[in-house]
Structures are given as structure tokens and as C-alpha cells.
N, C-alpha and C positions, 0 to 999 in steps of 0.2 A: 666205445665207438671206435671203429678202425680208422687208420689214417686216410684210406680212400673215402670213407664216409665223411670224415672231417673236411676233405677237399670239396666233396659235393656240397656239404653244408656251407662252405665259404662261397661257393658259386651262387648259393641261395636262389636257385630257380627250380622249385619243386613242382612238377607237373602231376597233379592229382588225378585229373580226368581228361580223357581224350575222346569223349563222345562227339560225334559230328553228325550233321544232318545235311544232306545234299539239297534240300528244299530251302532256298533263300527266303521264302515267304514266311517261314516259321522262325519265331524268335530263337536265336542261338546266343546264349548269354555267356560271356566270359567273366569269371570272378577272379580278382587279383588281390591277395591279402598280404599286407606289409608287416614285417617284423619291426620296422622303424628303428633298426639298430639296437633293439632291446627295449626301447620305450614301450612297445606293445608286447613283444614276446616274453619279456621278463614277468609279465603278469597274466597274459592270455596265452593259452595253448593254441597257437596259430594253426598247427597241423590238425588239431582236433576240430577247429572251426571249419577248415577246408574239407575235412571228411564229412562234416555234418551237412554240407550243401552240395556235395558232388553228384548226388543222385536225384536232386530236384529236377523235375521235368523242365526241359528247355535249357538247362545248364550244360554246356558242351566243353568248357575249359575251366579248370581251376588251377591257379598258380599261387605259390607263396614266394616271397622274395624279401631279402634283408632290407632293401631300400627300393620300393616301387617307384619313387620319384627320380631315381638315378637313371642314367642312360640305359644300362642293361634292363632295368625294370620297365622302362617305356618301350624298349625294343621288343619285349615279350608281347605287349599289347599290339604293337604294329605288326609283328610277325603273324599273330593269330588272325588279325583282320585281313591282311593280304592273302592269307591262305584260304580264306573263306570259312574258317572254323567258327567265327562268331560274327554277329551283327548287332550286339548290344554289349556294353561294358559296365561292370560294377567294380569299383575300387574300394577296398576297406583299408583305411590308413588313418592319418591325422586329419585335422579339421579341413574341410573343403576350402575354406577361405585361404589356406596356405598353398594348396597345389591343384585346385580345380582347373585353373588355366593351364597348368603343366600337362595334365592328362588330356584335356581337350586338344591341346597342341599335338600330342602324340597320335590321337585318333584322327585328327585332320591330316597329318602327314601320311597316314595310311589310306587316305582317300575315303574316309567314312564320315558321315555327318557327326560333328563333335558333340551334338546334344543328345545323341543316343547313348547316354552315359549317366550313371548315378553314383553317388559317393556315400559310403557308410563311415561315419566317424567313430573308430574304435580305439582312439587314443584319448582325447580329451573327455569323451563320454563314457569310456570304459576303463582302459588301463590306468588312467590317472586318478580314478576314483574307486576302483574295485581291484580285487586280486584273487588269483586262484580260480576255483571252479565257478563261483558266481560271475567273475569277469569273463571267463570263456563262454558261459551260457548266454550272457547278455550280448557278447560280440556275435555269437551265432544268430541270435534273434535279429539283431540289426542288419546283418548281412542278408538274411532271408527276406527281411522287409524290403531292402534295396532291390533284391532280385525281383520281387513282385512288382515294384514300381517300374523297373526296367522293362518289364513285359509291355507296359502300356505307353512307353516312350514313342514319340513320333519325331521324325526329322524336322528340325526347325531351321529357319534362316535368320541370320543376324539382321538387326535393324540398321538401315543406313539413313543417316541424318545429315543434311547439308551443313557445312561448318564454315563460319567466317574465319579468315586468316588474320584475325585481329585479336590481340591479347591485352588485357588490362593488368597493369602492375599496381598493386595497392601498397604504396610506400616508396618514398624516394631516397632511402638510405643506400648504403653500399650494396646490399643484396638486391634491392629493387633496380638500381642502376646497372648492376652487372647482368641481371636477368634480362632487362630491357635491351641492353646492348647486344647480347647474344641473339635474341629473337629478331632484332632489326637486321642484323647481319644475315639472317636466314631468309630475309625478304618479307617478314611479317610486319603488319602495322602494329604499332605499340603505343598505348596510352599509359602514361605514368601519373598516378594520382597521389598527390602529396598535400597534407593538410596545412603545412606552413608555406612560406614563400621561398624555402630553401631546399636544396638537395644535399645529401650527405649524412643526415641522421646523426646518430650518436658518435659515429667516427669523427665527425667534425670537432668534437670536444677533446680529442686525443692529440698527443704530440707525436713522439716517436713510437713506432710499433716494434714489438718483439717478435721474433729474434732478429729481424733484418735491420732494425733501427732506421728504416725509412720514415719520412714524415707522413702522417695520415692525410694532411692537407694535399700533398703531392699526389697521393693515390686518388683522392676525390676529384681533384682538378683534371687528372688524366682521364678518368672515367667520363667526366662531363664533356671534355674536349672531344672524345670519340663519339659520345652520344649526340652531341650537337651537329656532327657531320652526317648523321643519318636522317634522311629526309622523311622517313616513315615514323618518326618518333614525335609524339605530341605530349607536352607537359601541361597537366592541369593542377596548378598550385592553388593554395588557399581553398582547397576543395575537399569535400567528403562525400561518401556514397549515401544517397538518400533513398534509393529504391533498387531492388534487385529481383529479377524474375527470369524465367526461361530455363534453358537446359543446355548441355554441352553443345557447342557449335553455334548456339543462338541465345546468348544471355542478353537481356535488355536491362541496361543499367542507367540510372539517373544520377548525375553528379551535381551537387549544389556548391556553388562557389560564393564566397563572401569577401567583401572588401577587407583590407588589412592595412594598419599603419605600423606594422611590426618593424619596418625598416624604411629609412628615408635617405635620399641622396646617394643611392648606390646604383652602380651600372650593372646591366645584365651580364651574368657570367662571373661577377666579382666574388671572391671568397671572403666571407665575413667570419671573423674569428669566433669559434665555438658554435657557429650556426650553420655554416655550409655555403654552397654556391647560391647566390641570389638569382632567382628567375623573375625577370621584369615583365610579368603579364598579369599583374594583380587586377581583378575586376573593380570597377568603380562603384558597382552596385550588385546586389544579390542576383545571381543568374543560375538557371538550370540548364544542364546539357544532357541530352539523351544520346547514348551510343549503344550499338549492338556489337557484341564481341563473341569470340569463340571459346575463350578460356580466361581464367583469372589466376594470377600469381599473387598470393598473399605474402607481402614483405613488410609487415606492419611493425617489426622491430621490438624494442624493449625500452624499459627505463630502469634506473637503479633504485634499489631499496632505500627508503628514507627511514632512518632509525626513529624509534619511538621517543617521546619526550623523556629525557634523562637516561636513555639507554646508553650505557658507558659515558654518561655525562653529556650526551648530545643535547644541544639547545639550552643547556643549563650552565655548562662550563665553557667559557669563550675559547680556550685553546683546544677544543675538540672539534674536529672536522671530518669530512668523508673523503675517501680516495678520489671520487669524482671532482670534488672541489679543490682538493690538493693538486690534482693534475693541472687545473686551470691556473691556480696561483703559482705553480712551479714554472709555468711558461715565462713569468716575469720575475723570477727569483734572481737574487744576486749572491755573489760569493765574496767574502772579505776575510782574508787570512785563513782561507780554507774552511770557513764557517758559513753555513747557509743563512741567508736573510730572506724572509718570506713576508711580504706586505710590510716591509721596513722593520720587521721584528727579528731579532737574533734568535736562531734556533740551534742551540748547542746540543740538545738532545731531542730526538724524535722517536715515537713509538707507533708501530702499526699493529692493529688488532684484527685478526682474520675472522671470517665466517659471521659477519654481522648481517643478518637477514638471509643466511643460507644454512642448510643442514640443521634447521631448527627441530627440536625434539619435544613432543608433547609431554607436559608435566614439568619441563625444565624451562622452556622459553614461553614467553607470553604471546598468545595469538594477536593478530591485528584486530581492528574494530569490527571486521566482518567474521572473526573467528578463524581466520586462515593462518596456517603455518607454512613457511617455505622449507619443506623437508629435503629438497633436492640440493645438490652441489651446483654452484653457479660456474664452476669449471675454469673460468678465465681469471678469477680474482687473484689466485696465488701468483701466477706468472706476472700479472700487472703490478702486484705489490713488490715482488722481488726485483722487477725491472726498475721501479721507482727507488727502492732501497739501494740497489747497485749503482744507479746514476748519482744518488746523493753522495755515496762514498767515493765515487770517481771524481766528481766536481767539487765536493766539499768534504775532504778527508778528515777534517777536524770536528765534524758534526757526528756525534754518536747515534747509531741507528739500532733500535731494538725491535725485534719481530716476535709477536706473541701469536702462536698458531695452534690449531688443533691437529691438522695434518697438512703437509705440503703436497700439493697435487699439481706438479708441473708435468702435465701429461703429453704435451705436444712436442713435435720434433725440435730439437735444439734448446728447448725450454729448461731442461735440467742444467744446461750450461750456465744459465742465468743464476740459478741457485748456487752453483759451484763458485761463480765469480763473486756473488754477494758474500758468500762465506769467507772466501779468500781475502776480501777487502775489509773484513772486520765487522760485518753485520752480526749482532748477537741474537741468537734464537732461543726462545723459551716456549716450551710446549705445555698447553693446559688441557684439562679434561672439560667436556661440555658442562658437567655439573659443578665445576669449580672455575667459572669464568673470571677473568681479571676484574678487579674492582678499581674503578677510576674515580678518584676523589680529589677535591681541591686541597692543595698543600699550602696552607696559609703562612706557615712559619719557615718554610724551607727556601732553598736557593732557586728551586724550579717551581712553577705554578701548579703542576699536576703530579699526583702520586699514583702509581699503579702497583697493586698487590696481587699476587697469584701464587699457586703452587706449581713448581716446574717439574714436569714429569721426567725430563731428561736428567735431573739430579735427584731422582727418587722422592718426588713431592716435597722438595725443600721449599719452604716459604721464602719468597723473595719480594723485595720492594724496589721499584725503580722510579726515580723522579725525572720528569721530562718537561720540555717547553711546549711540545705539541703532540697530540694524539690523533692519529689518522685511522678512522674506522673503515675497514675494507668491506664495503657494502656489496651485496649480491645483485643479481639480475632478476627482474620480474617482467612479465609480459605487459605491453601497453594495454590500456583499457579500450578494447574494441567490441564491447558488449553489444552495441547497436548492430554492428555487422554480423556478429555471431548469431544474433536472433534473426536478422533479416535473411542471412544466407544459410541458416541452420547448420553452422559449422560445429564439428565435434571438438570438444575441449577435454584435456586430460585432467587428472586430479591436481596437477601442478599449475593449472590454469593456462598452460600453453596450448596452442592448437595441436591437434593429435593426428598423426599420420595413420594410414591403414595398417602398415606393418613396417617395423624399423629396417628390415633387410629386403623383403620382397617388394614393398611399395613405399619407400622411405619418404618421398616428398608429395605423396598423394593423400587426400582425405577421401572419406567414403563418398562424398558428393562428386560425381564424375565431372571433370573439367575444372576443378579448383585445386591448385597446387600450392605448396609451401616453399618459402625461400628464407633462410636465415633464422634470426632469433625470435621470430613469431612462434617457432616450433620448439625451441629449447635454447639454453645458453650456449653460445658458440663464439669463437674468436673470428676475426675478419677472414682468415683463410677458409675456415669451415663455412662461414656464411656465403662466401663467394662460390664455394664448391656446391653448396645446396642450391644456390641461385642458378648455377649452370645446369644442375640436374633438373630443376624445374623447367628451365628453358628447353632442354632436350626432350623432356616428357611432353611439353606443350607442342613442340614441333612434330613429334611422333603422332600426336592426336589429330593435328589439324592440317598437316601438309598436303593431304590428298584432296582437301576441299570437302570432305565428308568424314563422318566418324561411324564406326560400327559398334552397336550396342547389343547386349544380350537380349534374346527374345522373350525372356521370362516376364511378360507383362500381361495385364488384364485384357481379356478379349470378350466382346459382347456378342451373344447370340441374338441378333436383331429380331428373329421370329418369336423369341420368348420374351424379350424385354418389353415392359409396359410403360417405361419411362417414369416410374415412381420417384426416382431421385434419391433413394436411400443410400445408394453408392456414393453419390455426390456429397451427402451430408457427412459421411465418415472418412472420406479420402483425406489423408494427412498432407498431401502435396497440392498446393494451390494450382488451379487451372488444368489439372490432369483430366478431369471428367467434366463434360458439359452435357446438358439434356436438350435434345432437339427431337421431340417425340420419343426418341429412344436415346439411351446413353451412348456417348462417344468417348473413347479413351485416346488421349495423346500418348502414344507409346514412348516418345522421347522423354516424357516427364514421369511416367509410371515406374515405380520402384518394385512392383511385383509383390507388395506386402500381403495381398490377399484379403484385406479387411473388407473390401467391397463384396467379395464372394460370400462372406459369412452373413451379410445383411440383406442380400437380394431375395425377395420373397418368391421370385419366379425361377431361381437358380439359373438366371440368364447370363451370368458373368463368371468367368473362370480365369485362372492364371495359366498361361501356356507353359507346359513342362511341369506343372504342379497342380493338376486337375483334382477335383474332389474325388473322382473315381479312382485315381491313383492313390490318394490318401486312404480311401476305403480298402483297397487291396493291401496296402501296407499294414493297416490296423488288423485286418483279417490274418495276415501272416504272423503278426506279433501274438495275437490271441491263440492261434493254432500251435504255436511253438511249445 
């Protein structure tokens, strides 16, 4: 290939067909096929696919491009629309869930109805599972099928639904407080739901935070002080969600509050050690409160993994504790002659063991009683351990500290400095393999009560034995049990049991249920900085959804032909979303609740119900195109 051709290839805008039709009433379809930077073109002959569709009646433009989702790729579509060359768009690229909104936006900027567009997935459905000629042939078939669907597309209008400027925050920890404060400052009404009488969550159990070394208590108090100044914030403590229904902009929620004797003789706003800020509005008897809200921010937090019986000696050997408990005890620790005294016990030697309840491996680690393994990294544990070890060596230099780890993962900004400081101050590090974990046993005849044996990878698997006064198990993060809300709200859950966002980059704090957002460690293990960042992202998203007083929804919902409908109610029986369909002589669909799944279409004996933008006739045309290929 010549250098000039190489340059043209780099520009990646290949115009295959320039047929135009002056009659705007005729479908003029533009087809745009993406190389996806090689993800598609390494397995599919993109130019051959373009050639295979360029002479199909009604196709007036065919382009290929290295990245259709890029600005130059979108500009191709906009240019063709503005010139009058096309009035329908077919894009063949990656999954529509990734860039459907991208291309609709480009079409809308060119002043064309954004729903006169169809999307052929030739990456996940083709290039990622096929190669060579079969891949090219399948890609051509899918593009032809989309072209036939595009012929029958009609201009649709987005659905507009009134929206309450009122947000429910589920969880009163750091993430919930941060999100609530940001929303209140934007003028929204905010309801913070917390099952305990305290605000602060897990952060209230911490002491100093890395790498700033500020006190967690100060952060919680500052957030509460700012929240208490906002007159649009309501705290519902000692409360849980008991019912949930509705749709974005208009969720009807019932909160059930129960009396609690968890704390006595405390004043409102007082910080209670290890528990958080006390909110003095505990109900005297069970009560139910109904509220209507526009959106929900899930900030339900986490709990720490509890080791199994006798896991590294836990609950069997007294000098074995967890990092969470050690942090509580360390707040009251004493130093005598440079030696740590914990609960009035002299700690001359202390050992930390990493990855207890994290990065578990099938066949090596024992699953819990439900058969689950925590195969993920809890991310914050290494830095927390190193901070604790470094502080011990700083305040108690005559106490020996041993660190048994699989991998050190100090991923955050300035956190590597903590590792360097701990090393310089004399913390001893031993690395073990997951299939050769440290053995923790009672040392009956030795000077120290506990013996730890392992093979040290750093010294070429040399067998070592260390005797210590205290073993601290560095336990991981697991999500709180919110199964009742998961079932009630139909929330998506990942294999790791955390709530799952739609896409980690494109829609990182959203779930598939529109109007429900995620903040903090309900989504994944995070440190406080990340939790606050996620909470603020959720606040921004909620603001963007609700600030107009209405929300716009896609029009791909079921529509009833009232002349054909006989009111049999078969559609009502199979609809998976409660209250979406009601029968009043004929079926009526609430478009704000309808997800456009199409199940109702399949069971209607009169063919009286269809999904806008995805009609049965369009499907028939698509199937015909596939069979004819």
C-alpha cells in the first residue's frame, strides 16, 4: 500500500456509496460500519461488509471508520443528515448499550429525530466469537437485517414524566452524608434513611485516616455540622424501607421506624465512640411514614469479614484478633519504655496476616456457609495494615512488627509512602503463596503465646517460624445484607454480591433501574476518598435527572391498539413489572413503568399490543432479510 493510501486509511473515512434521492418521503438509509480500532476489523473484513450492502435499495450512503464513536465518526453522520443525503441511520459497531446514546446525540444535533436509527452489534456478536469469512458473512447479515428494520422506523418522541425534586439517601454513613449534603446545597429536599440512631457508619470506628492522618471523627462531625444547617434535610433514623413502588420522578416509599434503646443519656449531635453522631429523634413506638421521591441514592455501606471458626486460630486462640478490633483497642493503647501495651497486656511482638476473607481461591479456601467465596481484592486492607504497623513502630519502637502478605497493594495516592515509611522503621515483611498460608498455632512452651510458620517467597521459600504476642487478621470488606431491598427494588447484584452499575466507565454510579444510583461501598470496596467521590457523582447524576422538574424517558414502551384489544388480560398476567398494565375494558399501559421487554406482545391473542420502535412487523422484516442472505 502506498504512503498516500496509508494516510487515507489513517483518516478512516471510506465513502463507499453516494447514491442520493431528492424525494424526502423515500427512506434514505445511511450505513456506518466501525473498525473499532481493530476489535472488529481484525476479524471482520469491514470493507467487504460495506460492499455487500451498498447496492441495497434505499441505501444512499455507506461509510467505514476506525472509530465511529469518535468525534470524526459522529461528524460523518451529522454531515450526511444535514446535506439531506439520508433520513435513516444504521450503525454497525460494538454493543448498543455502550454507544446507542452517543449516536442518538449525533443524530439529534443534526436536527433529525434520534429514534430513526438502528444499531447492529458486530463486535460482541461477531468479531469476539467468530473470525475470517464466517465473521464477515455474519456481520453482513446483521447489517442487512438492521437496514430492513430501519425502513420501518417512525419518528418517536421521548416520554416526559413529572419528577419530584426530592431524593432518598439509603444509609447514613460517610457516602450518604456526603451525597445528601451536595443535593441539599442544590436545593433538593433530602431524606436520609438510617437503620441505627447514628450517622457515620463504618468510618466512626476508625481513628486516623491515611494518608492525611486527620481523625475520622473530625470528618464525620464536620459533615454533620454542614448537614444540620440545611433546612431541606430530614433524618429518619431507626428506620428501614418496608415498601417501594413507582418509577423515576415518582417513587412511593414506606419507611418503618422502630423504638430503640441502643443509646441512653446522649444529646443530639453528640459523637459516640465507634458508633457515630447520635440523632435524637428515636420513635417511642413503631410508626410508618410514606414519602414520594424522585430518585434514590443507595449508600448502604459494608461490613468486615468475620473469620471462620479457627481460621488462623480465630475464636480459638485468645491472642488472635481482627484489624477492625485492633483499631478499636489501639485507641486506648499505652506505651511503656517503647513497648506497646494493649488491654493491659504487653505486646513485644505483633504479626499482621493479610487477605483474610479477600482474594479467596476455589479449592484452596473454604467457602462460607452459603457456599460463597470472596474472590475480589478488598483494596483498602493493605494500606490500613501498613498505617497501623507504621504507627506502632513510630510510637512503640521496641515492639517488633511482622507483616505476612500475599501482595502489597497500596494503590492510592501517597499510600506507597506509608509502605516506605513502615519499611524504614523496621517492619519485617514476609511473603507467602495462597496455597501455603501461614500456620497459626498455640506455643505452649515458648516465651510468646503464638507461633506462626510459613514459607517466605522473598527468601526462596525458606521455612520460617515467628513467635508473637498478638496476631491481627487483616479482614476484607463484604457488602451489608440488604437482600430485602434488593428483592423489593429489583436491584442488580454482581457475582461479588455488591450492587452492580450499568457500566464502570460510561454509567458508573447508575443501575439499570432508572432513578436509582449508587454511592460508596455498596458498589465495591473503596476508601473514604473514593466513597465521597462516588457519592458526589451520584448527587450530580440525581441533579441532572430531576432539576427540570420532569424526566425524559425512551419511547420504547408497549402501546395498545384499543380497537383490537378485547381486555383478555393475558398481558397483565405476564408483565414482570408491577402496576405497569391495568385492565379497564381494554388494557392500559403506564409508559413510565414499562421497560419495553415485549413479553405482553407475545401473549396477546388479538395482536393488539406492540412495542414502539420494535414492532412485530419490523422483526418480520429483519428475519426475512436474514433468511434471504
